[in-house]
C-alpha positions as CSV (number, residue, x, y, z in Angstrom):
1,X,0.0,0.1,0.0
2,X,2.6,2.4,1.0
3,X,4.9,1.4,-2.1
4,X,1.8,2.1,-4.8
5,X,1.4,5.8,-2.7
6,X,4.4,6.6,-3.5
7,X,5.0,5.1,-7.3
8,X,1.4,7.5,-7.5
9,X,3.5,10.7,-5.7
10,X,6.3,9.8,-8.1
11,X,4.0,9.6,-11.5
12,X,2.4,13.0,-10.6
13,X,6.1,14.7,-10.4
14,X,6.5,13.4,-13.3
15,X,3.4,14.6,-15.3
16,X,2.5,17.6,-13.3
17,X,4.5,19.8,-16.2
18,X,2.7,18.3,-18.7
19,X,-0.9,19.3,-17.5
20,X,1.1,23.1,-16.0
21,X,0.7,26.2,-17.9
22,X,4.1,27.3,-19.4
23,X,6.6,29.6,-17.4
24,X,7.6,33.0,-18.3
25,X,10.3,32.6,-20.7
26,X,12.6,35.4,-21.6
27,X,13.1,33.8,-25.2
28,X,10.2,32.9,-25.5
29,X,8.5,35.6,-25.0
30,X,10.8,38.0,-28.0
31,X,10.6,35.0,-30.5
32,X,6.7,35.5,-30.0
33,X,7.4,38.6,-31.8
34,X,8.2,36.4,-34.6
35,X,4.1,35.5,-34.6
36,X,2.9,38.7,-34.3
37,X,-0.2,39.6,-36.4
38,X,1.5,43.1,-37.9
39,X,3.2,40.3,-39.8
40,X,0.5,38.4,-41.3
41,X,-0.1,41.1,-44.6
42,X,3.3,41.3,-45.9
43,X,3.6,37.3,-45.4
44,X,0.4,36.9,-47.4
45,X,1.8,39.5,-50.0
46,X,4.9,37.3,-50.1
47,X,3.0,34.1,-49.9
48,X,0.9,35.5,-53.7
49,X,3.8,36.5,-55.6
50,X,5.6,32.9,-55.1
51,X,3.3,31.9,-57.8
52,X,2.2,35.5,-59.4
53,X,4.6,38.1,-61.2
54,X,4.0,41.2,-63.1
55,X,5.3,39.9,-66.2
56,X,4.0,41.2,-69.6
57,X,3.3,39.4,-72.0
58,X,5.6,38.6,-75.1
59,X,2.1,39.6,-77.3
60,X,0.7,42.8,-76.3
61,X,-2.1,42.3,-79.1
62,X,-3.9,39.5,-81.2
63,X,-5.9,40.8,-84.0
64,X,-8.5,38.5,-86.1
65,X,-10.1,40.9,-89.1
66,X,-12.5,39.5,-91.8
67,X,-14.0,41.7,-94.2
68,X,-16.1,41.4,-97.4
69,X,-14.8,43.8,-101.2
70,X,-18.7,44.0,-101.4
71,X,-21.9,44.7,-100.7
72,X,-23.3,40.9,-100.5
73,X,-21.7,39.8,-97.1
74,X,-19.4,36.8,-99.0
75,X,-16.2,36.6,-96.5
76,X,-13.4,37.0,-99.2
77,X,-10.8,39.0,-96.8
78,X,-9.0,37.3,-93.5
79,X,-6.1,39.2,-91.8
80,X,-4.2,38.3,-88.5
81,X,-2.1,41.4,-86.8
82,X,-0.3,40.6,-84.3
83,X,1.5,43.6,-81.8
84,X,4.5,42.1,-79.9
85,X,5.1,43.6,-76.9
86,X,8.1,46.1,-76.2
87,X,11.4,44.6,-74.9
88,X,11.8,46.9,-72.3
89,X,8.6,47.1,-70.7
90,X,9.3,43.2,-70.3
91,X,12.6,43.4,-68.3
92,X,11.5,46.1,-66.7
93,X,8.7,44.2,-65.1
94,X,10.9,41.4,-64.2
95,X,12.9,44.1,-62.2
96,X,10.1,45.2,-60.7
97,X,8.4,41.8,-59.6
98,X,12.1,41.6,-57.9
99,X,12.2,44.7,-56.2
100,X,9.3,44.5,-55.5
101,X,9.2,41.0,-53.6
102,X,12.6,42.5,-51.5
103,X,11.1,45.8,-50.1
104,X,8.3,42.7,-49.2
105,X,11.1,41.0,-47.5
106,X,11.9,44.5,-46.0
107,X,8.3,45.3,-44.4
108,X,8.1,42.0,-43.3
109,X,11.7,42.4,-41.3
110,X,10.8,46.2,-40.4
111,X,7.4,44.8,-38.8
112,X,8.9,42.3,-37.3
113,X,11.4,44.8,-35.1
114,X,8.7,47.2,-34.5
115,X,7.1,43.7,-32.5
116,X,10.8,42.9,-31.1
117,X,11.3,46.7,-29.8
118,X,8.0,46.6,-28.7
119,X,8.4,43.5,-26.6
120,X,11.6,44.9,-25.0
121,X,9.9,48.1,-23.8
122,X,7.2,45.9,-22.3
123,X,10.3,43.7,-20.6
124,X,11.8,46.9,-19.2
125,X,9.1,48.7,-18.4
126,X,8.7,45.5,-15.5
127,X,11.7,44.5,-14.9
128,X,12.5,48.1,-13.4
129,X,8.9,48.2,-12.1
130,X,9.5,44.8,-10.0
131,X,13.1,46.5,-8.9
132,X,11.0,49.3,-7.4
133,X,8.9,46.7,-5.9
134,X,11.7,45.0,-4.0
135,X,13.7,48.5,-3.1
136,X,9.8,49.6,-1.8
137,X,9.8,46.6,0.4
138,X,13.3,47.0,1.5
139,X,12.5,50.6,2.4
140,X,9.5,49.7,4.3
141,X,11.1,47.4,6.2
142,X,14.3,50.4,6.9
143,X,11.0,52.7,8.0
144,X,8.8,50.2,10.4
145,X,12.5,49.6,12.1
146,X,13.1,53.3,13.0
147,X,9.4,54.2,14.0
148,X,9.5,51.0,16.1
149,X,12.7,52.7,17.5
150,X,11.3,55.6,18.2
151,X,8.3,54.3,19.8
152,X,10.0,52.3,22.0
153,X,11.9,56.0,22.9
154,X,15.7,54.6,21.9
155,X,18.5,56.7,20.7
156,X,20.5,59.9,22.6
157,X,17.3,61.9,22.6
158,X,13.7,61.0,23.7
159,X,11.3,60.6,20.8
160,X,9.9,63.8,19.4
161,X,6.0,63.7,17.9
162,X,7.3,65.9,14.7
163,X,9.8,63.6,14.2
164,X,7.4,59.9,14.7
165,X,4.9,61.9,12.6
166,X,7.2,62.5,9.3
167,X,8.5,58.6,9.9
168,X,5.3,57.6,9.8
169,X,4.5,59.8,6.2
170,X,7.1,58.0,5.0
171,X,6.2,55.1,5.4
172,X,2.6,55.9,4.1
173,X,4.3,57.1,0.9
174,X,6.7,53.8,0.3
175,X,3.0,52.2,1.0
176,X,1.5,54.2,-1.9
177,X,4.5,53.8,-4.2
178,X,3.6,49.8,-3.4
179,X,0.2,49.2,-4.4
180,X,1.1,51.7,-7.8
181,X,4.8,49.7,-8.5
182,X,1.6,46.1,-8.4
183,X,-0.3,48.0,-10.1
184,X,1.9,48.4,-13.2
185,X,3.4,45.2,-12.9
186,X,0.2,43.2,-13.1
187,X,-1.1,45.5,-15.8
188,X,2.4,45.0,-17.9
189,X,2.1,41.1,-17.3
190,X,-1.9,41.4,-18.6
191,X,-0.6,42.7,-22.2
192,X,2.6,40.1,-22.3
193,X,0.8,37.4,-21.8
194,X,-2.1,39.1,-24.3
195,X,1.3,38.6,-26.8
196,X,2.3,35.0,-25.4
197,X,0.5,32.9,-22.7
198,X,1.6,32.2,-19.6
199,X,1.7,30.7,-16.2
200,X,2.1,32.4,-13.3
201,X,3.8,36.1,-12.5
202,X,7.5,37.1,-14.1
203,X,10.1,36.9,-10.5
204,X,13.6,38.5,-12.0
205,X,14.8,37.2,-9.0
206,X,17.1,34.6,-10.3
207,X,16.9,35.7,-13.8
208,X,20.1,35.9,-16.0
209,X,20.0,38.9,-16.7
210,X,22.5,41.4,-17.9
211,X,24.4,43.8,-15.0
212,X,23.6,47.2,-15.8
213,X,27.8,47.6,-16.1
214,X,27.5,44.5,-18.1
215,X,25.4,46.6,-20.0
216,X,27.5,49.9,-20.1
217,X,30.3,47.9,-21.4
218,X,28.3,45.7,-25.1
219,X,27.2,49.5,-25.4
220,X,31.1,50.4,-25.6
221,X,31.9,47.6,-27.8
222,X,29.2,47.8,-29.9
223,X,29.3,51.1,-30.9
224,X,33.2,51.2,-31.9
225,X,32.3,48.3,-34.4
226,X,30.9,49.8,-38.0
227,X,27.6,50.4,-37.5
228,X,24.4,48.9,-39.8
229,X,21.2,50.5,-41.3
230,X,18.4,51.3,-39.7
231,X,15.9,48.6,-41.2
232,X,13.5,52.1,-41.8
233,X,16.2,53.3,-43.6
234,X,16.4,50.1,-45.8
235,X,12.7,50.0,-46.3
236,X,12.7,54.0,-47.5
237,X,15.8,52.9,-50.1
238,X,14.2,50.0,-51.8
239,X,10.9,51.7,-52.0
240,X,12.4,54.1,-54.3
241,X,13.8,52.2,-55.8
242,X,10.6,50.5,-56.3
243,X,8.9,53.4,-57.2
244,X,11.8,54.1,-60.1
245,X,11.6,50.6,-61.2
246,X,8.0,52.2,-61.9
247,X,8.7,55.4,-63.6
248,X,10.4,52.6,-66.1
249,X,8.0,50.7,-67.1
250,X,5.3,53.4,-67.6
251,X,8.2,54.6,-69.7
252,X,7.8,51.4,-71.8
253,X,3.9,51.3,-71.9
254,X,4.0,54.7,-73.0
255,X,6.3,53.3,-76.2
256,X,4.2,49.8,-76.2
257,X,2.8,50.3,-79.4
258,X,7.0,50.1,-81.5
259,X,4.5,48.3,-84.0
260,X,2.9,45.5,-85.6
261,X,2.9,42.0,-87.7
262,X,-0.1,41.3,-90.3
263,X,-0.5,38.6,-92.3
264,X,-3.7,38.6,-95.1
265,X,-5.7,36.1,-97.1
266,X,-7.6,37.5,-100.1
267,X,-9.7,35.2,-101.4
268,X,-10.4,37.8,-105.3
269,X,-6.0,38.2,-105.9
270,X,-4.3,36.3,-108.0
271,X,-4.9,33.4,-109.5
272,X,-2.4,31.1,-107.6
273,X,-2.6,30.2,-104.2
274,X,0.5,32.1,-102.5
275,X,-1.0,35.1,-104.2
276,X,-3.9,34.9,-102.1
277,X,-1.5,35.3,-99.1
278,X,0.2,38.9,-98.2
279,X,1.7,40.5,-95.6
280,X,2.4,44.2,-93.7
281,X,4.7,44.9,-91.0
282,X,4.2,48.6,-89.2
283,X,7.3,50.1,-87.1
284,X,5.9,53.6,-84.9
285,X,8.0,56.0,-84.8
286,X,8.5,57.7,-81.4
287,X,8.5,61.7,-82.6
288,X,5.8,62.0,-79.4
289,X,5.0,61.0,-76.3
290,X,2.1,61.5,-75.1
291,X,2.7,60.5,-71.8
292,X,5.0,62.9,-70.8
293,X,3.5,65.4,-69.0
294,X,2.3,62.3,-66.5
295,X,6.5,60.7,-66.8
296,X,7.5,64.1,-65.6
297,X,5.4,64.5,-62.6
298,X,6.0,60.7,-61.4
299,X,9.9,62.1,-61.7
300,X,9.1,64.7,-59.8
301,X,7.8,63.0,-57.0
302,X,10.8,60.4,-57.7
303,X,13.4,63.6,-56.8
304,X,10.8,64.5,-53.5
305,X,11.5,60.1,-52.3
306,X,15.3,60.7,-52.5
307,X,15.1,64.1,-50.2
308,X,12.8,62.0,-47.6
309,X,15.7,59.2,-47.3
310,X,18.7,62.1,-47.1
311,X,16.3,63.4,-44.7
312,X,15.6,60.8,-42.7
313,X,18.8,59.8,-42.6
314,X,20.7,62.7,-41.6
315,X,17.8,62.2,-38.9
316,X,19.3,58.9,-38.0
317,X,22.6,59.5,-37.5
318,X,21.5,62.4,-35.3
319,X,19.8,60.2,-33.4
320,X,22.7,57.6,-32.7
321,X,24.9,60.2,-32.1
322,X,22.5,61.5,-29.3
323,X,22.2,57.9,-27.8
324,X,25.7,57.4,-27.0
325,X,26.0,61.5,-25.6
326,X,23.2,60.5,-23.6
327,X,24.5,57.0,-23.0
328,X,27.6,58.9,-21.4
329,X,25.8,61.0,-18.8
330,X,23.7,58.2,-17.5
331,X,27.1,56.5,-17.3
332,X,28.3,59.0,-14.9
333,X,25.1,59.9,-12.8
334,X,24.9,56.0,-12.3
335,X,28.5,55.9,-11.3
336,X,27.8,58.5,-8.7
337,X,24.7,56.8,-7.3
338,X,26.4,53.8,-6.6
339,X,29.3,55.3,-5.3
340,X,27.2,57.2,-2.8
341,X,25.0,54.3,-1.7
342,X,28.2,52.1,-1.2
343,X,29.6,54.9,1.5
344,X,25.6,55.3,3.3
345,X,25.7,51.3,3.1
346,X,29.4,51.8,4.8
347,X,27.9,54.1,7.7
348,X,25.0,51.4,9.1
349,X,23.3,53.9,10.6
350,X,20.6,51.8,11.9
351,X,23.4,50.1,14.4
352,X,21.8,52.2,17.3
353,X,22.3,49.9,20.1
354,X,25.8,49.7,20.1
355,X,27.2,52.4,23.1
356,X,28.1,55.6,21.5
357,X,26.5,54.7,18.2
358,X,23.4,56.7,18.8
359,X,21.7,59.3,17.0
360,X,18.7,61.9,16.8
361,X,15.8,60.6,15.5
362,X,14.8,63.8,13.0
363,X,18.8,62.9,11.7
364,X,17.9,58.7,11.3
365,X,14.3,59.9,9.2
366,X,16.6,62.5,6.5
367,X,19.2,59.3,6.4
368,X,16.5,57.2,5.7
369,X,14.4,59.6,3.1
370,X,18.0,60.7,1.3
371,X,18.1,56.8,0.8
372,X,14.8,56.2,-0.6
373,X,15.3,59.3,-2.9
374,X,18.7,57.7,-4.1
375,X,16.8,54.1,-4.4
376,X,14.5,55.5,-6.6
377,X,17.5,57.7,-9.0
378,X,19.7,55.3,-9.3
379,X,16.3,52.7,-10.6
380,X,15.7,56.0,-12.9
381,X,19.8,56.1,-14.3
382,X,19.5,52.3,-15.0
383,X,15.7,52.4,-16.9
384,X,17.4,55.1,-19.2
385,X,20.4,53.1,-19.7
386,X,18.6,49.6,-20.8
387,X,16.3,51.5,-23.0
388,X,19.1,53.7,-24.2
389,X,20.8,50.4,-24.9
390,X,18.2,49.0,-26.6
391,X,16.9,52.0,-28.7
392,X,20.7,51.8,-30.3
393,X,20.6,48.3,-31.1
394,X,17.5,49.6,-32.9
395,X,18.7,52.0,-34.8
396,X,22.1,51.0,-35.9
397,X,19.9,47.4,-37.4
398,X,21.6,45.5,-35.6
399,X,18.0,44.1,-32.8
400,X,16.6,42.3,-36.1
401,X,20.1,41.2,-37.0
402,X,20.0,37.4,-38.2
403,X,20.2,35.7,-36.0
404,X,17.9,37.3,-33.6
405,X,19.0,37.6,-30.3
406,X,18.1,38.5,-26.5
407,X,20.2,41.4,-26.5
408,X,19.7,41.4,-22.7
409,X,20.5,38.1,-21.7
410,X,24.3,37.5,-20.1
411,X,25.3,35.0,-23.1
412,X,23.1,37.3,-25.7
413,X,21.1,33.9,-26.4
414,X,20.1,33.2,-30.0
415,X,16.2,32.1,-30.3
């Protein structure tokens, strides 16, 4: 009986992961960007173009003409006219198809990049709200310890009611901040679960994420490497190339009727069988182009597109340089705050019960308020560093670079 019960417990432990929902995985969550709904239209168009193209026919027009040379409706004149396709139009349409596929692939990558960026943003918001919650919980513990000391009359001076009110007020503010942090975490997890379903809540306590200094080191490494091109710039460039090819097609279409070949059979002409046959060849002489005005308008649009690409390229260059500039400032702030916190840890002002270590309660409250301010600034600065890091990867095209990587993991995992 006992062995049977043990076997049942063992089987329950073995099969528990099968029946339990999947827990949150950062790699898996980022990988879910491939299933984002925004990618569907581009993928559908790519699937369509696998089996379809924009090729023009080799025969532009095929006509059969039947006539009579008198009023008795006797059919005695038969003609076949063939208008061939323009070779330049045929080639332009093939190039257009190739460039359209390339553009759609880039549009797909651009949407994937947006989906990745959205997931990174949610992850970072959740990560720092989680850190904020843990810091508040530690600070609440400190505040409660101070209030207890004041209530018990410990320290050099007797309890001051004003100091107690200040301490209680600080504790209340922390409790309100804790509620806000928990609400933000719940809202973020709701949005994240809408993108990829997982069970339970997210905990970063044992997650193998990069530390802030690791991010600064990686940023310094990446900025020394040759920069790539932002996917948005690649898309605009390919859109311009496609529009230019469209211009070539319209230019060729305006000369579509390059001529014709006509074969005829006239029953009443000649005596022999071969005398009844004849042919004509016509060649169009392009002295004027009736679509010239429209083509000139299209050419002006192409010039505008090039100007847009240049302006966007300059904006991207400035954004990259500003990201580097900001990161230098954030790094300085981070190191300054970290050093200040280390100094405060060494002072250990809460060790009030050792002889000769007592301090005024009002000073202890100020110390705690300063600690709260420092911890808040530290989280804000770290948040800015992580966001700037991801923004830089996006601006330089590295975020979407194959193979896709988790740029927040210590090993930069592929997914």
